C-alpha positions as CSV (number, residue, x, y, z in Angstrom):
1,M,-13.9,6.6,13.3
2,T,-12.8,3.9,15.8
3,D,-13.7,0.4,14.1
4,A,-11.6,-0.3,11.0
5,G,-14.3,-2.4,9.8
6,R,-16.6,0.6,9.2
7,V,-13.8,2.6,7.4
8,S,-15.2,3.9,3.7
9,L,-13.3,2.6,0.8
10,L,-13.8,5.7,-1.0
11,S,-12.4,8.0,2.0
12,L,-9.4,5.4,2.4
13,F,-8.3,5.8,-1.2
14,A,-9.2,9.5,-1.3
15,L,-6.8,9.8,1.8
16,R,-9.4,12.0,3.6
17,E,-8.2,11.5,7.1
18,V,-4.4,12.0,6.3
19,R,-5.4,15.2,4.2
20,A,-7.8,16.5,7.1
21,Y,-4.8,15.9,9.8
22,I,-2.4,17.8,7.9
23,R,-4.9,20.9,7.4
24,R,-5.9,20.7,11.1
25,S,-2.3,20.7,12.3
26,H,-1.4,23.5,10.0
27,A,1.2,21.4,8.3
28,I,0.6,22.6,4.7
29,A,3.8,24.8,4.6
30,M,5.8,21.8,6.0
31,T,4.1,19.4,3.6
32,V,5.2,21.5,0.6
33,F,8.8,22.0,1.8
34,F,9.1,18.4,2.0
35,G,7.8,17.8,-1.5
36,V,10.1,20.7,-3.0
37,V,13.1,19.2,-1.5
38,Y,12.6,15.8,-2.4
39,A,11.5,16.7,-6.1
40,L,14.6,18.7,-6.3
41,G,17.1,16.0,-4.9
42,S,15.5,13.1,-6.8
43,M,15.8,15.1,-10.1
44,T,19.2,16.4,-9.4
45,L,20.4,12.6,-8.6
46,G,18.5,11.1,-11.4
47,G,20.0,13.5,-13.9
48,M,17.1,15.5,-14.9
49,I,18.5,18.6,-13.3
50,V,22.4,19.0,-14.2
51,L,24.4,22.1,-12.2
52,A,27.3,23.2,-14.6
53,R,29.0,26.1,-16.2
54,L,27.9,25.9,-19.9
55,S,28.7,27.7,-23.0
56,P,26.5,29.3,-25.3
57,P,24.3,29.1,-27.4
58,Y,21.3,29.0,-24.6
59,Y,18.1,27.9,-25.5
60,T,14.5,26.4,-24.2
61,E,13.0,23.9,-26.5
62,I,10.1,21.5,-26.4
63,I,11.1,18.4,-28.3
64,W,7.7,16.6,-29.6
65,G,9.3,13.1,-30.8
66,Q,11.8,11.4,-32.7
67,G,11.0,9.1,-35.5
68,F,13.7,6.7,-34.5
69,N,12.9,6.6,-30.9
70,E,10.3,4.2,-29.7
71,A,10.4,5.9,-26.0
72,W,6.8,7.4,-26.9
73,W,6.4,8.0,-23.0
74,Q,9.3,10.5,-22.8
75,F,7.6,13.1,-25.3
76,P,6.9,15.9,-25.4
77,A,10.1,16.7,-23.3
78,F,11.1,20.1,-22.1
79,V,14.8,21.2,-22.4
80,V,16.4,24.0,-21.1
81,W,20.3,25.1,-21.7
82,A,21.4,28.0,-19.7
83,P,24.6,29.2,-18.3
84,W,24.0,27.4,-14.9
85,G,23.2,24.2,-16.3
86,T,20.5,21.9,-17.9
87,I,17.0,20.8,-17.3
88,V,15.6,17.9,-19.1
89,L,11.8,17.0,-18.3
90,P,10.6,13.8,-20.2
91,F,6.8,13.6,-20.1
92,F,6.0,10.7,-18.0
93,A,9.2,10.8,-15.6
94,T,8.3,14.5,-15.0
95,W,4.6,13.6,-14.0
96,A,5.8,10.4,-12.1
97,A,8.2,12.7,-10.1
98,V,5.7,15.1,-9.4
99,V,3.0,12.4,-7.9
100,V,6.0,10.8,-6.0
101,S,7.0,14.0,-4.2
102,I,3.5,14.8,-3.3
103,G,3.2,11.4,-1.9
104,V,6.5,11.3,-0.1
105,A,6.0,15.0,1.2
106,I,2.2,13.8,2.5
107,G,3.8,10.9,4.4
108,M,6.8,12.4,5.8
109,A,4.4,15.2,7.0
110,V,2.3,12.9,8.7
111,A,5.3,11.0,10.2
112,V,6.6,14.1,11.9
113,L,3.4,15.3,13.3
114,L,2.8,11.7,14.8
115,S,6.1,11.7,16.0
116,V,5.7,14.9,17.8
117,E,2.2,14.0,19.0
118,L,3.7,10.7,20.7
119,V,6.5,12.6,22.2
120,R,4.3,15.3,23.5
121,Q,1.9,12.7,25.2
122,R,5.1,10.7,26.7
123,V,5.9,14.1,28.2
124,N,2.7,15.0,29.5
125,R,2.0,11.5,30.4
126,T,-1.6,11.5,29.0
127,G,-1.3,8.2,26.9
128,T,-0.8,4.9,28.7
129,P,2.6,3.0,28.1
130,A,1.0,0.4,25.8
131,L,-0.7,3.0,23.7
132,V,2.5,5.0,23.3
133,S,4.5,1.8,22.5
134,S,2.2,0.4,20.1
135,A,1.4,3.6,18.0
136,A,5.1,4.6,17.9
137,G,6.0,0.9,16.9
138,L,3.7,1.8,13.9
139,T,5.1,5.1,13.0
140,P,8.6,3.7,11.7
141,A,6.8,1.2,9.5
142,M,4.9,3.9,7.7
143,L,8.3,6.1,7.5
144,A,10.1,2.8,6.1
145,L,7.5,2.6,3.5
146,V,7.8,6.1,2.5
147,T,11.6,5.9,2.5
148,L,11.3,3.0,0.1
149,G,9.3,4.9,-2.4
150,A,11.8,7.9,-2.0
151,C,14.9,5.4,-2.4
152,C,13.4,4.5,-5.6
153,G,13.1,8.0,-6.9
154,T,16.6,8.9,-5.9
155,T,18.2,5.9,-7.3
156,A,16.2,5.6,-10.8
157,A,19.4,6.3,-12.8
158,A,21.5,4.0,-10.8
159,T,22.2,0.5,-12.1
160,A,22.2,-0.9,-8.6
161,G,18.6,0.3,-7.9
162,V,17.4,-0.5,-11.5
163,G,18.9,-4.1,-10.7
164,A,17.2,-4.5,-7.4
165,I,13.9,-3.4,-8.7
166,A,14.4,-5.8,-11.8
167,Q,15.2,-8.6,-9.2
168,I,11.9,-8.3,-7.3
169,T,9.7,-7.9,-10.3
170,G,10.9,-10.4,-12.5
171,S,12.7,-8.4,-15.2
172,N,16.5,-7.7,-15.9
173,T,18.3,-4.3,-15.9
174,D,18.5,-3.9,-19.8
175,N,15.0,-4.2,-20.1
176,L,14.0,-1.6,-17.5
177,L,16.5,0.8,-18.5
178,T,15.1,0.5,-22.1
179,N,11.4,0.7,-20.7
180,S,12.1,3.3,-17.9
181,W,8.4,4.1,-17.7
182,F,8.1,1.0,-15.2
183,L,10.2,2.6,-12.7
184,G,8.0,5.6,-12.3
185,V,5.0,3.1,-12.0
186,F,6.8,1.2,-9.5
187,Q,7.6,4.4,-7.5
188,M,3.9,5.6,-7.5
189,A,2.6,2.3,-6.5
190,V,5.0,1.8,-3.7
191,V,4.1,5.4,-2.2
192,W,0.6,5.0,-2.7
193,V,0.4,1.7,-0.7
194,A,2.5,3.5,2.0
195,L,0.0,6.2,2.1
196,L,-3.0,3.8,2.3
197,A,-1.4,2.5,5.2
198,Q,-1.0,5.8,7.1
199,E,-4.5,6.6,6.3
200,M,-5.4,3.4,8.1
201,L,-3.3,4.2,11.0
202,L,-5.0,7.6,11.3
203,E,-8.6,6.2,10.9
204,V,-8.1,3.5,13.5
205,F,-6.0,5.5,16.0
206,G,-6.9,9.1,15.5
207,D,-9.6,8.7,18.5
208,V,-6.9,7.1,20.7
209,L,-4.6,9.8,20.1
210,G,-6.8,12.7,19.9
211,L,-6.3,13.7,16.5
212,S,-9.5,13.2,14.5
213,G,-11.2,16.3,16.0
214,R,-13.7,14.0,17.7
215,S,-11.9,13.1,20.7
216,A,-10.2,16.1,21.5
217,G,-10.6,16.5,25.2
218,S,-8.6,14.6,28.0
219,A,-7.0,11.4,28.0
220,T,-10.0,10.2,30.0
221,E,-12.3,10.9,27.3
222,R,-10.3,9.3,24.1
223,A,-10.6,5.9,23.0
224,T,-8.1,3.4,24.4
225,Y,-6.0,0.7,22.4
226,V,-5.7,-2.8,23.7
227,P,-2.5,-4.2,22.2
228,P,-2.7,-7.8,20.9
229,R,-1.1,-10.5,22.8
230,R,2.7,-10.7,22.0
231,D,3.7,-14.6,21.5
232,L,5.1,-16.8,18.8
233,R,1.8,-16.8,16.9
234,F,2.1,-12.9,17.1
235,A,5.4,-13.1,15.6
236,A,4.5,-15.5,12.9
237,A,1.3,-13.4,11.8
238,A,3.5,-10.4,11.8
239,L,6.0,-12.1,9.5
240,L,3.5,-13.4,7.2
241,R,1.6,-10.1,6.9
242,A,5.0,-8.5,5.8
243,A,5.6,-11.3,3.5
244,L,2.6,-11.1,1.7
245,L,2.7,-7.2,1.5
246,L,5.9,-7.5,-0.2
247,A,5.3,-10.2,-2.6
248,G,1.6,-9.0,-3.2
249,L,3.0,-5.7,-4.3
250,T,6.0,-6.8,-6.4
251,W,3.8,-9.6,-8.2
252,A,0.9,-7.4,-9.1
253,L,3.5,-5.0,-10.7
254,A,5.0,-7.8,-12.7
255,M,2.2,-7.7,-14.9
256,F,3.5,-3.9,-16.0
257,V,6.9,-5.7,-16.4
258,E,5.5,-8.2,-19.0
259,W,3.9,-5.3,-20.7
260,T,7.5,-4.2,-21.6
261,T,7.9,-7.5,-23.8
262,V,4.3,-8.3,-24.5
263,S,2.0,-5.5,-25.8
264,P,-1.4,-5.5,-24.0
265,V,-2.7,-4.5,-26.9
266,T,-2.1,-7.8,-29.2
267,A,-2.2,-10.2,-26.2
268,G,-4.4,-13.1,-26.6
269,A,-7.1,-14.2,-24.0
270,V,-5.1,-16.6,-22.4
271,Q,-2.1,-14.0,-21.5
272,W,-4.8,-11.8,-20.3
273,T,-6.4,-14.3,-18.1
274,A,-2.8,-15.0,-16.6
275,W,-2.5,-11.1,-15.7
276,V,-5.9,-10.8,-14.2
277,L,-6.2,-14.0,-12.5
278,E,-2.6,-14.7,-11.6
279,Y,-1.0,-11.5,-11.1
280,E,-3.5,-8.7,-10.0
281,L,-6.4,-10.7,-8.5
282,V,-3.9,-12.6,-6.4
283,G,-1.6,-10.0,-5.5
284,I,-3.9,-7.0,-4.7
285,L,-5.8,-9.4,-2.4
286,A,-2.2,-10.3,-0.7
287,V,-1.8,-6.5,-0.2
288,A,-5.2,-5.9,1.0
289,V,-5.2,-8.5,3.5
290,A,-1.5,-7.6,4.8
291,L,-2.7,-3.9,5.3
292,F,-6.3,-4.3,6.5
293,P,-6.7,-7.8,8.1
294,R,-9.5,-7.1,10.3
295,P,-11.7,-5.0,7.4
296,I,-11.1,-7.6,4.7
297,A,-11.9,-10.7,7.3
298,R,-15.3,-8.9,8.5
299,A,-16.1,-8.3,4.8
300,F,-15.4,-11.9,3.9
301,L,-17.1,-13.4,7.0
302,G,-19.9,-11.1,7.0
303,A,-21.2,-12.0,3.5
304,M,-19.9,-15.7,2.9
305,R,-23.1,-16.4,0.8
306,H,-23.0,-13.0,-1.2
307,P,-22.6,-13.8,-5.0
308,G,-19.3,-11.3,-4.9
309,T,-17.9,-12.9,-2.0
310,L,-18.4,-16.2,-3.7
311,T,-16.8,-14.9,-7.0
312,V,-13.7,-13.3,-5.4
313,R,-13.2,-16.7,-3.6
314,G,-13.7,-18.8,-6.7
315,L,-11.2,-16.8,-8.7
316,A,-8.7,-16.8,-5.8
317,L,-9.2,-20.5,-5.7
318,L,-8.3,-20.6,-9.8
319,G,-5.5,-18.3,-9.4
320,G,-3.8,-19.8,-6.3
321,L,-3.9,-23.3,-8.0
322,A,-2.5,-21.9,-11.1
323,L,0.4,-20.4,-9.2
324,V,1.4,-23.5,-7.3
325,G,0.3,-26.6,-9.6
326,W,0.6,-27.4,-13.1
327,V,-1.1,-25.6,-16.2
328,P,-1.6,-27.7,-19.3
329,P,-0.5,-27.2,-22.7
330,P,-1.4,-25.3,-25.1
331,F,-2.2,-22.8,-22.2
332,S,0.9,-23.1,-20.4
333,G,2.7,-21.9,-23.7
334,Q,0.4,-18.8,-24.0
335,G,1.5,-17.0,-20.7
336,L,-0.6,-19.2,-18.1
337,E,1.7,-21.2,-16.2
338,G,2.6,-22.3,-12.6
339,L,5.6,-23.5,-10.2
340,G,4.8,-26.9,-11.8
341,N,5.5,-25.9,-15.0
342,E,8.8,-24.3,-14.2
343,L,10.0,-27.4,-12.2
344,L,9.0,-29.4,-15.2
345,Y,11.4,-27.5,-17.6
346,L,14.4,-27.7,-14.7
347,L,13.9,-31.6,-14.9
348,G,14.1,-31.7,-18.6
349,A,10.7,-32.3,-19.5
350,P,9.6,-30.9,-23.3
351,A,7.2,-28.0,-23.9
352,S,4.5,-30.8,-24.8
353,W,4.1,-31.8,-21.0
354,G,3.6,-27.9,-20.1
355,A,7.4,-27.3,-19.3
356,V,8.0,-23.4,-19.2
357,A,11.5,-21.7,-18.7
358,P,11.5,-19.6,-15.5
359,V,12.4,-16.0,-15.7
360,F,15.7,-16.5,-13.8
361,G,18.3,-19.1,-13.9
362,A,18.8,-21.6,-11.1
363,G,20.0,-19.8,-7.8
364,P,18.7,-18.1,-4.8
365,T,16.8,-15.5,-6.8
366,L,14.7,-18.1,-8.4
367,L,14.4,-19.8,-5.1
368,L,13.0,-16.6,-3.7
369,R,10.5,-16.0,-6.6
370,W,9.0,-19.4,-6.0
371,G,8.9,-19.3,-2.6
372,L,7.5,-15.8,-2.2
373,Q,5.5,-15.1,-5.2
374,Y,4.4,-18.8,-6.4
375,G,4.1,-20.6,-3.1
376,L,3.4,-18.1,-0.6
377,L,0.8,-16.0,-2.7
378,G,-0.7,-19.1,-4.5
379,G,-1.0,-21.0,-1.2
380,F,-2.6,-17.8,0.9
381,A,-5.1,-17.5,-2.2
382,I,-6.2,-21.2,-1.9
383,A,-6.1,-20.8,1.9
384,V,-8.7,-17.7,1.6
385,A,-10.8,-19.4,-0.7
386,L,-11.2,-22.6,1.2
387,A,-11.0,-21.6,4.9
388,P,-11.1,-17.7,5.0
389,A,-12.0,-17.8,8.8
390,R,-9.0,-19.6,9.7
391,A,-6.7,-17.6,7.1
392,L,-7.8,-14.3,8.0
393,G,-8.1,-15.1,11.8
394,F,-4.8,-15.9,11.9
395,L,-3.4,-12.7,10.5
396,E,-6.0,-10.7,13.2
397,R,-3.6,-11.7,16.0
398,T,-1.6,-8.9,15.0
399,V,-4.3,-6.4,15.2
400,G,-5.4,-4.8,18.5
401,T,-8.8,-3.7,19.6
402,V,-9.8,0.1,20.0
403,V,-12.2,0.6,22.8
404,P,-14.5,3.6,22.3
405,A,-14.1,6.8,24.5
406,P,-17.0,6.3,27.4
407,A,-20.1,8.8,26.8
408,R,-19.7,12.2,28.7
409,R,-22.0,12.3,31.9
410,P,-24.8,15.1,31.9
411,T,-23.8,18.4,33.1
412,G,-25.1,21.7,34.2
413,G,-29.0,21.6,34.7
414,V,-29.6,18.4,33.5
415,R,-30.9,15.9,36.0
416,R,-30.5,12.1,36.0
417,P,-33.9,10.2,35.5
418,S,-35.7,9.4,38.4
419,V,-36.7,5.4,39.2
420,A,-40.4,6.6,38.2
421,G,-39.0,8.3,35.0
422,L,-37.1,5.1,34.3
423,A,-40.3,3.0,35.0
424,G,-42.3,4.9,32.3
425,A,-43.9,7.6,34.5
426,G,-42.3,11.3,35.0
427,P,-43.4,13.6,37.8
428,D,-45.7,15.2,35.4
429,G,-47.4,12.0,34.5
430,S,-46.1,12.3,30.8
431,G,-43.6,9.5,31.1
432,A,-40.4,11.9,30.3
433,P,-37.5,12.3,32.8
434,T,-37.2,15.7,34.4
435,Q,-35.1,18.4,33.0
436,D,-34.6,21.8,34.5
437,G,-35.0,24.7,32.4
């Protein structure tokens, strides 16, 4: 598929092209190797596997739960005490480690295969310099996203790693250490976003690189990639996409952080409105546009009057206004609040005016939260709602154009149509071009 706008959402979420690429490249063993190495490394550094000389008694046990322990996501837990060390496998942490390991393995295998393909094309001179430089510039970005997911897994037991996640998601270290399930959710979300980016990379550039199986011929038979114009607007749009991806992903995950202090079962309608409208809708919209600016732009602009598009734009407008503006009481005291409410608190206004205490104290972290998550996400949601053509068109400056490969010329016994045939009358009077047996 050479047109990003035609990518099926089902195939995108199922990672169809990524899985097919690994299978065609006979890289299943390499993928399994990456997964096993990562799983063992992360579980060892995370304290789930400890290698040491231990004294008896040796045993294997399944712990189904403890009455005084509220960490229900840890049970049942599998524990092994052996002469060579211990293995402690809490329920959710183990499944999260398995899922993240599979994601990292797939992402690293695809990155290695792409790197080898780009080097081969460079040596064989089968690709243009623009193609190689553009595609090579995308591969490190995929590696960086996958490495971010791996880093979270291997530092989950380190206070510094947990503190970094707490800062960008609006929580604190003690809260995340107590509710350790969120660390697994964070890892899986980051790695899944990385794999979605890789899937789109292969969907769009597969024909260009001759990877899809539909363009396996020579370079002259492949699609060509025309990179975008490099100027200040390109740089600004690229920075905006990166900021939207970071802010949108962490903001969408912040809803799960709030679940560590506010139970979703007992939360009221106002709190759920804040979670769905302010967090998930605005956050997911930012991530989707950052990853797929052209398909999202075509979906919006191609169905401007469709009820679904109008609904999304209306909700995005409400969510953006709530984030950058002020929510009146009593809603502000029930979880639905914005930048204006927190500014009122710092100015000393009472809660009756809608003042809400910020998550962080005054300082760089609070300013970063206001700038990226409140200001940027809220402002972008408003821009998409009111002027989608300008907002999404600006981000499309970072996307190049894939030109389909030219059709093959007839070969063998097929003869080109005659002038008479083109005029509608073949040599036999039937109106069909002549074709030798």
